[in-house]
C-alpha positions in Angstrom: -188.3 377.0 -248.8 -186.2 373.9 -249.8 -184.5 372.0 -247.0 -180.9 370.7 -247.2 -179.8 367.3 -245.8 -179.4 368.9 -242.3 -183.0 370.2 -242.3 -181.8 373.8 -242.3 -183.7 376.1 -244.7 -181.6 377.2 -247.7 -181.6 380.9 -248.2 -183.5 382.0 -251.4 -180.2 383.1 -253.1 -178.8 379.6 -252.7 -181.7 377.6 -254.1 -180.9 375.8 -257.3 -182.4 377.6 -260.4 -181.8 381.1 -258.9 -179.2 382.1 -261.5 -181.6 380.9 -264.3 -184.4 382.9 -262.7 -182.2 386.0 -262.5 -181.4 385.6 -266.2 -185.1 385.5 -267.0 -185.8 388.6 -264.8 -183.2 390.5 -266.8 -184.5 389.4 -270.1 -181.4 387.5 -271.0 -181.9 384.8 -273.6 -181.5 381.3 -272.1 -179.9 378.7 -274.4 -179.4 375.0 -273.6 -175.6 375.6 -273.2 -176.2 378.5 -270.8 -178.6 376.4 -268.8 -175.9 373.7 -268.4 -173.3 376.3 -267.3 -175.7 378.0 -264.9 -176.6 374.6 -263.4 -173.0 373.9 -262.8 -172.5 377.3 -261.1 -175.7 376.8 -259.0 -174.8 373.4 -257.6 -171.0 374.0 -257.1 -169.8 373.0 -253.7 -166.5 374.8 -254.2 -164.9 377.5 -256.2 -164.5 376.4 -259.8 -162.2 377.6 -262.6 -163.3 377.9 -266.2 -161.9 374.5 -267.2 -163.8 372.7 -264.3 -167.0 374.5 -265.3 -166.5 373.4 -268.9 -165.9 369.8 -268.0 -169.0 369.7 -265.7 -171.2 371.5 -268.2 -170.2 369.1 -271.0 -171.4 366.2 -268.9 -174.8 367.8 -269.0 -174.6 369.1 -272.6 -171.7 367.9 -274.8 -172.2 370.8 -277.2 -170.9 373.4 -274.6 -167.5 374.7 -275.7 -164.8 376.8 -274.0 -165.8 380.1 -275.8 -169.4 379.6 -274.6 -168.2 379.2 -271.0 -166.1 382.3 -271.1 -168.8 384.4 -272.8 -171.4 383.2 -270.2 -169.0 383.9 -267.3 -168.4 387.4 -268.7 -172.2 387.9 -269.0 -172.7 386.7 -265.4 -170.0 389.0 -264.1 -171.4 392.0 -266.0 -174.8 391.4 -264.4 -173.3 391.0 -260.9 -174.5 387.4 -260.6 -171.0 385.8 -260.0 -167.7 386.9 -258.6 -164.3 386.2 -260.2 -161.5 385.5 -257.7 -157.8 384.8 -258.0 -157.6 383.2 -254.5 -154.0 384.2 -253.6 -152.8 382.9 -257.0 -152.5 379.4 -255.3 -152.6 377.7 -258.7 -150.6 380.3 -260.8 -152.8 382.8 -262.5 -155.9 380.7 -262.3 -159.2 382.5 -261.7 -162.1 380.9 -259.9 -165.8 381.7 -260.0 -168.6 381.6 -257.5 -172.2 382.6 -257.3 -172.7 386.0 -255.8 -174.5 385.5 -252.5 -176.4 388.1 -250.5 -173.4 389.0 -248.3 -169.7 389.6 -248.9 -167.3 387.2 -247.2 -163.6 386.7 -246.6 -161.7 383.9 -248.5 -159.1 382.1 -246.5 -156.6 380.2 -248.7 -154.3 377.6 -247.3 -150.9 378.2 -249.0 -149.9 374.6 -248.6 -152.9 372.4 -249.6 -154.9 375.0 -251.5 -158.1 374.6 -249.5 -160.4 377.6 -249.6 -162.6 378.4 -246.7 -165.1 381.3 -246.4 -165.7 383.5 -243.4 -168.7 385.8 -242.9 -168.3 388.5 -240.2 -170.4 391.4 -238.9 -167.1 393.1 -238.3 -166.3 393.0 -242.0 -169.7 394.6 -242.7 -168.9 397.3 -240.1 -165.5 398.0 -241.8 -167.2 398.5 -245.1 -169.6 400.9 -243.5 -166.7 402.8 -241.9 -164.9 403.0 -245.3 -168.1 404.5 -246.8 -168.5 407.0 -244.0 -164.9 408.0 -243.5 -163.8 408.0 -247.1 -167.2 409.2 -248.6 -166.9 406.1 -250.9 -169.9 404.0 -251.9 -168.8 400.3 -251.6 -170.5 398.1 -254.3 -168.2 395.1 -254.0 -165.6 394.0 -251.6 -163.1 391.2 -251.6 -160.7 390.1 -249.0 -158.4 387.2 -249.2 -156.2 385.9 -246.4 -153.4 383.4 -247.0 -152.1 381.1 -244.3 -152.2 377.5 -243.2 -155.3 375.5 -242.4 -155.6 373.5 -239.2 -154.8 370.2 -241.1 -151.6 371.6 -242.6 -150.6 373.2 -239.3 -151.0 369.8 -237.6 -148.8 368.0 -240.1 -146.1 370.8 -240.2 
């Protein structure tokens, strides 16, 4: 297993190349443009919108165009490999994309500076189980966004 700079093992789902491997497992044709887009998604350190994905992918392959980015994002969503988020509509109606990891998480959006933090909780997992049990509803995907002020913005208030 690959190590990050803090010598902590990276989970298999976060290792670079994983989206490309999942494409191959599903028999989806890999093009040079898709490879550039997947590379951007795999190495992103924050949530990206389609324009950011386009700019970064064009640095790798200048032939990537906007329609290819949107078609690839739609394909990734359809196969459950990425999530599309609106993140409290911090930047208008912008949508952001992130790799789907093995566990659902909560997004906390600072309403002042726009910083997005993620929070993973066993209690969130228990809540989903309770919803399934009490409502007789099979949860396949869950999203929770919380808006407020980060510690930095609270300190400068």
